[in-house]
C-alpha positions as CSV (number, residue, x, y, z in Angstrom):
1,X,37.1,-73.1,24.3
2,X,40.5,-71.5,24.1
3,X,42.2,-71.5,20.7
4,X,45.7,-70.5,19.8
5,X,46.3,-69.4,16.3
6,X,50.1,-69.7,15.7
7,X,52.0,-68.2,12.8
8,X,54.4,-65.3,12.3
9,X,52.5,-62.1,13.2
10,X,52.5,-59.1,10.9
11,X,50.8,-56.2,12.7
12,X,50.2,-52.5,11.8
13,X,52.0,-49.9,13.8
14,X,50.7,-49.4,17.3
15,X,49.3,-53.0,17.7
16,X,50.3,-55.3,20.6
17,X,53.0,-56.2,21.2
18,X,54.0,-52.7,20.3
19,X,56.4,-53.2,17.4
20,X,56.3,-52.9,13.6
21,X,58.6,-55.9,13.3
22,X,57.0,-59.3,12.7
23,X,56.8,-61.7,15.7
24,X,58.5,-64.7,14.0
25,X,57.0,-67.4,16.3
26,X,53.8,-65.5,17.1
27,X,50.4,-66.5,18.4
28,X,47.0,-65.1,19.1
29,X,45.0,-66.7,21.9
30,X,41.2,-66.5,21.4
31,X,38.5,-67.2,24.0
32,X,35.0,-67.1,22.5
33,X,34.9,-64.0,20.3
34,X,37.7,-62.1,22.1
35,X,41.5,-62.0,21.9
36,X,43.0,-62.6,25.3
37,X,46.7,-62.7,24.4
38,X,48.9,-61.6,21.5
39,X,52.7,-62.2,21.3
40,X,55.4,-64.8,21.1
41,X,54.1,-68.4,21.1
42,X,56.1,-69.6,24.0
43,X,54.8,-66.8,26.2
44,X,51.1,-67.0,25.2
45,X,50.9,-70.8,25.4
46,X,51.9,-70.6,29.1
47,X,48.8,-68.6,29.8
48,X,46.5,-70.9,27.9
49,X,46.9,-74.5,29.2
50,X,44.8,-77.0,27.4
51,X,44.1,-74.6,24.5
52,X,43.6,-76.0,21.0
53,X,46.6,-75.0,18.8
54,X,46.1,-74.2,15.2
55,X,49.4,-73.8,13.4
56,X,49.1,-72.0,10.1
57,X,51.5,-71.6,7.1
58,X,52.5,-68.0,6.2
59,X,51.7,-65.0,8.2
60,X,48.8,-63.9,10.5
61,X,47.4,-60.4,10.3
62,X,44.3,-58.6,11.5
63,X,41.3,-59.2,9.3
64,X,41.0,-57.0,6.3
65,X,38.5,-54.3,5.4
66,X,36.7,-54.1,2.1
67,X,36.0,-50.5,1.2
68,X,33.7,-51.2,-1.7
69,X,31.3,-53.8,-0.4
70,X,28.1,-52.2,-1.6
71,X,29.4,-51.8,-5.1
72,X,30.7,-55.4,-5.2
73,X,27.5,-56.8,-3.9
74,X,24.9,-54.8,-5.8
75,X,26.7,-53.7,-8.9
76,X,28.1,-57.2,-9.6
77,X,26.5,-60.6,-9.9
78,X,28.2,-63.5,-8.3
79,X,27.4,-66.6,-10.3
80,X,26.1,-69.7,-8.5
81,X,28.5,-72.7,-8.9
82,X,25.8,-74.3,-11.0
83,X,26.1,-71.4,-13.4
84,X,29.9,-71.7,-13.7
85,X,29.9,-73.5,-17.1
86,X,27.8,-70.7,-18.6
87,X,28.9,-67.6,-16.6
88,X,32.2,-68.5,-15.2
89,X,33.2,-67.9,-11.5
90,X,34.2,-64.3,-11.5
91,X,31.8,-61.4,-10.6
92,X,29.9,-60.1,-13.6
93,X,29.4,-56.3,-14.0
94,X,28.8,-53.7,-16.7
95,X,27.7,-55.2,-20.0
96,X,27.9,-58.8,-18.8
97,X,25.6,-58.0,-15.9
98,X,23.2,-56.1,-18.2
99,X,23.1,-59.1,-20.5
100,X,21.5,-61.1,-17.7
101,X,18.4,-58.9,-17.9
102,X,16.3,-58.0,-15.0
103,X,17.2,-60.3,-12.1
104,X,14.6,-61.4,-9.6
105,X,15.0,-60.4,-6.0
106,X,15.5,-64.1,-5.2
107,X,18.4,-64.3,-7.7
108,X,19.9,-61.1,-6.4
109,X,19.6,-62.3,-2.8
110,X,21.6,-65.5,-3.7
111,X,24.2,-63.4,-5.5
112,X,24.7,-61.1,-2.4
113,X,25.1,-64.1,-0.1
114,X,27.7,-65.6,-2.4
115,X,29.5,-62.3,-2.6
116,X,29.7,-62.1,1.1
117,X,31.0,-65.6,1.4
118,X,33.6,-65.0,-1.2
119,X,34.8,-61.9,0.6
120,X,35.6,-64.1,3.6
121,X,37.9,-66.1,1.3
122,X,40.0,-63.0,0.9
123,X,40.5,-62.5,4.7
124,X,37.8,-59.8,4.9
125,X,36.3,-59.3,8.3
126,X,35.0,-55.7,8.0
127,X,33.0,-53.9,5.2
128,X,32.7,-50.2,4.9
129,X,29.5,-48.2,4.2
130,X,28.6,-44.5,4.8
131,X,27.3,-44.2,8.4
132,X,28.5,-47.7,9.2
133,X,25.2,-49.1,7.9
134,X,23.7,-50.6,4.8
135,X,20.3,-49.3,3.6
136,X,19.9,-51.9,1.0
137,X,17.9,-54.7,2.7
138,X,19.5,-57.6,0.8
139,X,23.0,-56.4,1.7
140,X,22.1,-55.5,5.3
141,X,20.6,-58.9,5.9
142,X,23.4,-60.9,4.3
143,X,26.1,-58.9,6.1
144,X,24.4,-59.2,9.5
145,X,24.0,-62.9,9.2
146,X,27.6,-63.3,8.2
147,X,28.9,-61.5,11.3
148,X,31.0,-59.1,9.3
149,X,31.7,-55.8,11.1
150,X,30.3,-52.8,9.4
151,X,32.5,-49.7,9.6
152,X,32.2,-46.1,8.2
153,X,34.0,-44.8,5.2
154,X,35.9,-42.0,6.9
155,X,39.5,-42.2,5.9
156,X,38.8,-44.3,2.9
157,X,41.8,-44.0,0.5
158,X,39.5,-43.7,-2.6
159,X,36.4,-44.7,-4.3
160,X,37.6,-45.9,-7.7
161,X,37.8,-49.6,-8.4
162,X,39.8,-49.3,-11.6
163,X,39.0,-51.3,-14.7
164,X,37.2,-54.2,-13.0
165,X,35.7,-55.3,-9.7
166,X,38.0,-57.2,-7.4
167,X,37.2,-58.9,-4.1
168,X,40.8,-58.5,-3.0
169,X,41.2,-55.5,-0.6
170,X,44.8,-55.1,-1.8
171,X,43.8,-54.8,-5.5
172,X,44.0,-51.0,-5.5
173,X,47.5,-50.9,-4.1
174,X,46.7,-50.3,-0.4
175,X,49.3,-51.4,2.1
176,X,48.4,-53.4,5.2
177,X,47.9,-50.3,7.3
178,X,45.3,-49.0,4.8
179,X,43.6,-52.4,4.5
180,X,43.1,-53.8,7.9
181,X,40.2,-52.9,10.1
182,X,42.3,-52.5,13.2
183,X,45.1,-54.0,15.2
184,X,45.0,-57.3,17.1
185,X,44.6,-56.2,20.7
186,X,43.9,-57.9,23.9
187,X,40.2,-57.6,24.6
188,X,39.3,-56.8,21.0
189,X,37.2,-58.9,18.8
190,X,39.0,-61.9,17.3
191,X,39.0,-61.0,13.7
192,X,42.1,-62.2,11.9
193,X,43.3,-63.7,8.7
194,X,46.2,-66.0,7.6
195,X,48.0,-65.7,4.3
196,X,50.4,-68.2,2.8
197,X,53.2,-65.7,2.1
198,X,56.6,-65.2,3.7
199,X,55.9,-61.6,4.8
200,X,54.1,-58.3,4.4
201,X,55.8,-57.3,1.1
202,X,54.9,-60.6,-0.5
203,X,51.3,-60.2,0.8
204,X,51.0,-56.8,-0.8
205,X,52.5,-58.1,-4.1
206,X,50.5,-61.4,-4.3
207,X,47.3,-60.1,-2.7
208,X,44.6,-61.6,-0.5
209,X,44.0,-64.5,-2.9
210,X,46.7,-66.1,-0.8
211,X,44.4,-66.3,2.2
212,X,44.3,-69.8,3.9
213,X,42.1,-68.9,6.9
214,X,39.7,-66.3,8.1
215,X,38.6,-66.0,11.7
216,X,35.5,-63.8,12.3
217,X,34.5,-63.1,15.9
218,X,36.5,-66.2,17.0
219,X,34.9,-68.5,14.4
220,X,36.9,-70.1,11.7
221,X,34.6,-69.1,8.8
222,X,37.0,-69.9,5.9
223,X,39.8,-72.4,5.6
224,X,41.5,-73.2,2.3
225,X,41.5,-76.9,1.4
């Protein structure tokens, strides 16, 4: 089924339609897991008769890349919602993680799955690891099941997370170019995200917590209520 995701497009340099300027009334046409058209809405809709149209608030960008996935998934514990009253909702690490004692593999497995799902809420569609693979079996399994793309760490802007872990790929001050996995291109996999902000500057300032939708391989895997 053809789907048109319509919103102003904010693309990194070199992406279709070949301009750094936002496409104010933009659209990405998706067929299955592939992008078949990117550009102004009126032009793309003509080539996709009968397509389902999803109009989103804010701006549409390529999906984001999380540079520190292994750290966030194995050095942090992501509380179950049933634990929220006791542990809160944010990732636990350092002394707070140590205070939980030795966690069973079952509990760690649940934490990793929740961590992956929470990454999707921040527009993440790719996770980085040396060699573009995860050797940790819990992480490898959860990432594979999610459909997230695994990429290498070549060109990573840094390895320090600062004072606390953060699921937001913008947390360390990266711009959009340093945060996306790749441009939206015809024939490429349909990995994209939508953020309820007026433009790229606001996105960098407010961060990926403004995500309202994440599309992974053509599938809508997260939608803010």
